[in-house]
C-alpha positions in Angstrom: -6.4 77.9 109.1 -5.6 75.3 106.5 -7.9 74.9 103.5 -6.2 71.7 102.2 -7.1 68.3 103.8 -4.7 66.8 106.3 -2.7 63.9 105.0 -1.1 61.2 107.3 0.5 57.9 106.9 -2.1 55.1 106.4 -3.6 54.4 109.8 -2.7 50.9 111.1 -6.4 49.8 111.1 -6.7 50.8 107.4 -3.5 49.4 105.9 -3.8 47.2 102.8 -1.6 45.4 100.3 -0.3 48.4 98.2 1.5 46.1 95.7 -1.7 44.3 95.0 -3.6 47.6 94.5 -0.9 48.8 92.1 -1.2 45.7 90.0 -5.0 46.1 89.8 -4.7 49.8 88.9 -2.2 49.2 86.2 -4.8 47.0 84.5 -7.8 49.2 85.2 -6.4 52.6 84.2 -4.4 53.0 81.0 -0.9 54.4 81.4 -1.1 54.3 85.2 2.6 53.8 85.7 4.9 51.8 88.0 5.0 54.1 91.1 2.4 54.3 93.8 2.7 56.4 97.0 -0.3 56.2 99.4 -1.3 58.7 102.1 -4.6 58.9 104.1 -6.9 61.9 104.3 -8.0 62.9 107.8 -11.3 64.6 108.5 -13.9 62.1 107.1 -15.8 59.9 109.6 -17.0 57.1 107.4 -15.4 55.7 104.3 -11.6 55.8 104.5 -10.1 58.0 101.8 -6.6 58.0 100.4 -4.4 60.1 98.1 -2.6 58.1 95.4 0.5 59.8 94.0 1.5 58.0 90.8 3.5 58.4 87.6 0.3 59.4 85.7 -0.8 62.0 88.3 -2.7 62.1 91.6 -5.9 60.2 92.3 -8.2 59.7 95.3 -9.3 56.3 96.5 -12.3 55.7 98.7 -13.1 52.3 100.2 -15.4 50.7 102.8 -14.0 50.6 106.3 -12.6 47.4 107.6 -14.4 45.2 110.0 -18.1 44.7 110.6 -20.3 47.5 109.2 -24.0 48.3 109.5 -26.3 46.9 106.8 -26.6 49.2 103.7 -23.9 51.5 105.1 -20.6 52.6 103.3 -21.9 51.8 99.8 -18.9 53.1 97.8 -20.5 51.4 94.7 -23.4 53.9 94.9 -21.0 56.9 95.3 -19.3 55.8 92.1 -22.6 55.3 90.2 -24.0 58.7 91.0 -20.8 60.7 90.4 -20.3 58.9 87.1 -23.8 59.7 85.9 -23.6 63.3 87.0 -20.2 63.9 85.5 -21.2 62.4 82.1 -24.7 63.9 81.8 -25.0 67.2 83.8 -23.3 70.4 84.9 -23.3 69.3 88.5 -19.6 69.7 89.6 -18.2 66.3 90.7 -14.7 64.6 90.3 -14.2 62.4 87.3 -14.4 58.7 88.3 -11.8 56.3 86.9 -12.5 52.8 88.1 -14.6 50.7 90.5 -13.5 47.5 92.2 -16.0 45.3 93.9 -13.5 42.4 94.5 -12.7 42.2 98.2 -9.6 40.2 97.5 -7.6 43.3 96.2 -7.5 45.5 99.3 -10.0 43.8 101.6 -13.1 45.9 100.6 -14.7 47.4 97.5 -13.2 50.7 96.5 -13.3 53.3 93.6 -10.7 55.7 92.2 -11.4 59.2 91.0 -9.3 62.2 89.9 -7.7 64.4 92.5 -8.8 68.0 92.2 -7.0 71.2 93.3 -9.1 73.4 95.4 -10.0 74.8 98.8 -12.1 73.1 101.4 -13.4 75.2 104.3 -15.3 73.1 106.8 -16.9 75.8 108.9 -19.8 77.7 107.3 -18.5 81.0 108.9 -15.8 80.7 106.2 -13.2 82.6 108.3 -10.4 81.0 106.2 -11.6 83.1 103.3 -11.4 86.8 102.8 -14.7 88.5 103.9 -15.5 89.5 100.3 -15.4 85.9 99.2 -17.8 84.5 101.9 -21.1 85.6 100.5 -20.3 84.6 96.9 -19.1 81.2 98.2 -22.4 80.7 100.1 -24.4 81.7 97.1 -22.5 79.3 94.9 -23.1 76.5 97.4 -26.9 77.3 97.4 -27.0 77.6 93.6 -25.1 74.3 93.2 -27.6 72.5 95.5 -30.4 73.9 93.4 -28.7 72.7 90.2 -28.4 69.2 91.7 -32.0 69.1 92.7 -33.1 70.2 89.2 -31.4 67.1 87.5 -33.9 64.9 85.7 -33.1 61.5 87.3 -34.6 59.5 84.4 -32.6 61.4 81.8 -29.3 60.7 83.5 -30.0 57.0 84.2 -30.6 57.2 87.9 -34.3 56.3 88.1 -33.3 53.2 90.0 -31.0 55.0 92.5 -33.7 55.0 95.1 -37.5 54.9 95.5 -39.1 58.1 94.2 -41.6 58.5 97.1 -41.7 58.5 100.9 -38.1 59.5 101.4 -38.4 61.1 104.9 -40.5 58.2 106.2 -38.0 55.7 104.9 -35.1 57.6 106.2 -36.7 57.9 109.7 -37.2 54.1 109.7 -33.7 53.4 108.4 -31.9 55.6 110.9 -34.1 54.4 113.7 -32.8 50.9 112.9 -29.2 52.1 112.4 -29.3 54.0 115.7 -30.7 51.0 117.6 -28.1 48.8 116.0 -25.2 51.1 117.2 -26.8 52.2 120.5 -24.3 52.2 123.4 -26.2 54.2 126.1 -29.7 55.3 126.8 -30.7 58.6 125.0 -34.3 59.5 125.9 -34.4 62.4 123.5 -33.7 60.1 120.6 -36.6 57.9 121.8 -38.9 61.0 121.6 -37.8 61.9 118.1 -38.2 58.3 116.9 -41.8 58.6 118.1 -42.5 62.1 116.9 -41.1 62.0 113.4 -43.3 59.2 111.9 -46.3 61.1 113.2 -45.2 64.4 111.7 -44.0 63.7 108.2 -43.9 66.5 105.7 -47.2 67.2 104.0 -45.8 67.1 100.5 -43.5 64.6 98.8 -40.9 65.3 96.1 -38.2 63.4 94.3 -34.7 64.6 93.4 -31.1 63.5 93.8 -30.5 64.1 97.5 -26.8 64.3 98.5 -27.5 63.6 102.1 -24.5 65.4 103.6 -24.5 68.7 101.8 -22.3 71.1 103.7 -19.2 73.2 103.2 -16.9 70.4 104.5 -18.0 68.4 101.5 -17.7 71.2 98.9 -14.5 72.1 97.1 -14.0 75.7 96.1 -11.8 76.8 93.2 -8.2 77.7 94.2 -8.6 81.3 92.9 -12.3 82.2 93.3 -15.3 81.6 95.6 -17.0 79.1 93.4 -17.9 75.4 94.0 -15.9 73.1 91.7 -16.8 69.8 93.2 -19.4 68.2 95.5 -17.6 65.4 97.5 -18.6 62.4 99.7 -21.8 61.0 98.1 -22.1 58.1 100.5 -25.5 59.1 101.8 -27.0 60.1 98.4 -30.2 58.6 97.1 -33.4 59.7 95.4 -35.1 61.8 98.1 -36.8 64.9 99.2 -34.7 68.0 98.1 -35.8 70.0 101.2 -34.1 67.5 103.5 -30.8 68.5 101.8 -31.6 72.2 102.2 -32.5 71.7 105.9 -29.3 69.9 106.5 -27.3 72.7 104.9 -29.1 75.1 107.2 -28.4 73.2 110.4 -25.5 75.5 111.4 -28.1 78.3 112.0 -29.6 76.2 114.8 -26.4 74.9 116.4 -24.4 77.0 118.9 -21.0 78.3 117.7 -19.5 77.3 121.0 -20.6 73.7 120.9 -17.5 71.6 121.0 -16.8 70.1 117.6 -19.8 71.8 116.1 -19.9 73.9 112.9 -22.7 76.1 114.3 -23.4 79.7 113.5 -25.9 80.4 116.4 -24.5 83.3 118.3 -22.4 84.6 115.5 -22.8 88.1 113.9 -23.6 86.9 110.4 -23.6 90.4 108.9 -20.1 91.0 110.3 -18.9 87.7 109.0 -20.4 88.5 105.6 -22.5 85.3 105.2 -26.3 85.0 104.6 -28.8 84.2 107.3 -31.2 81.3 107.2 -34.0 83.3 105.6 -31.7 84.6 102.9 -30.5 81.1 102.2 -34.0 79.7 101.9 -35.1 82.7 99.7 -32.1 82.2 97.3 -32.8 78.4 97.0 -36.6 79.0 96.4 -35.8 81.6 93.7 -33.4 79.2 91.9 -35.9 76.3 92.1 -39.1 78.2 91.4 -40.7 77.8 94.8 -43.1 80.2 96.5 -42.1 79.0 100.0 -41.5 76.0 102.2 -44.1 74.3 104.5 -43.1 72.1 107.5 -39.6 73.6 107.8 -39.3 72.5 111.4 -40.0 68.9 110.4 -37.1 68.9 107.9 -34.8 70.4 110.5 -35.8 68.0 113.3 -35.4 65.1 110.8 -32.0 66.3 109.8 -30.8 66.6 113.3 -32.2 63.2 114.2 -30.5 61.5 111.3 -27.2 63.3 112.0 -27.3 62.2 115.6 -27.9 58.6 114.5 -25.0 58.8 112.1 -22.7 60.1 114.8 -23.8 57.4 117.2 -22.6 55.0 114.5 -19.3 56.8 114.3 -19.0 56.4 118.1 -19.9 52.7 118.1 -17.3 52.1 115.3 -14.7 54.0 117.3 -15.3 51.8 120.3 -14.7 48.8 118.1 -11.5 50.3 116.8 -12.4 50.6 113.0 -13.6 54.2 112.6 -12.0 56.2 109.7 -10.9 59.2 111.7 -8.7 59.5 114.8 -11.1 61.8 116.7 -14.2 59.7 116.1 -14.7 59.0 119.8 -15.1 62.8 120.5 -17.3 63.3 117.4 -19.6 60.5 118.5 -20.3 62.1 121.8 -22.1 65.0 120.0 -25.0 62.7 119.1 -27.0 63.6 122.2 -26.4 67.3 121.8 -27.8 67.2 118.3 -30.8 65.2 119.3 -31.5 67.7 122.0 -31.6 70.5 119.4 -33.8 68.4 117.2 -36.3 67.7 119.9 -36.5 71.4 120.8 -37.2 72.4 117.2 -39.9 69.7 116.9 -41.5 70.8 120.2 -41.4 74.5 119.3 -42.8 73.8 115.8 -45.7 71.9 117.3 -46.6 75.0 119.4 -46.2 77.6 116.6 
């Protein structure tokens, strides 16, 4: 099982003027050099991502996808802003950013460039690609890193305007309801139920932290030689938000079947045999690191996270039908939206009865 991202020739739908990009980079980055070789990473579903091999080293470029996109989606400018602030002012592990381009005339969309990092990415939380003795430390590092992110003082690092500090879950439910309806292709009654249930069952407490929005092992890079998180990647969905929504999202694999096609679920796995923590151990570790006594309304955060992920995947599916999705298997990925919504509604219903 490979722990390095797959690289392919730039997909036809994502090709751009590489000579024009090179000219811009030579002005934006001192000592960039005269050579530029571009490959595309596979695996991401949203913002196309490319490896730039140059005379001055290797860089990573992320851009908006081509074609029509949903309002407020694919904001690479925000990714750049949060990573730059975190790298300059905190211990949160992120790649070093180098340049942001908001001029559509260079390669067709805004983009930014950051340093390429050596490391390992394991997308499935079972971490079978790692030796068993590495799996628990890797999970603990991931939980501790999330706690570190949520402990950042947003005012001190210049991110007080990165989002509204209150009402995150309510706003996200409203936003993803709109996004889902804008990308809807078929009737999905269970999504209708969640869109009705969630606004009436918002969390009883409100908090503000930097919320990553897609915190999972597929977006974490481990060091090449030890089970330690060295970078959090893919900040597209980040904002100021409720930290427990991030934690619930990280815990979704505990509620998704391991045999669901395309899923990174752990339900049905022998976690002790795998050597990874269970959900309660994960929550306890996070609470200890963040000074919490416990968590109320856990089922609400889980149902919300599943609803939001289902809406995101519906968008992936709709883009694939239009032919401008970032990943070749987007059509298959998008079909999982209804399965995720089913799990979300079951958790919501069972939470109401408990």
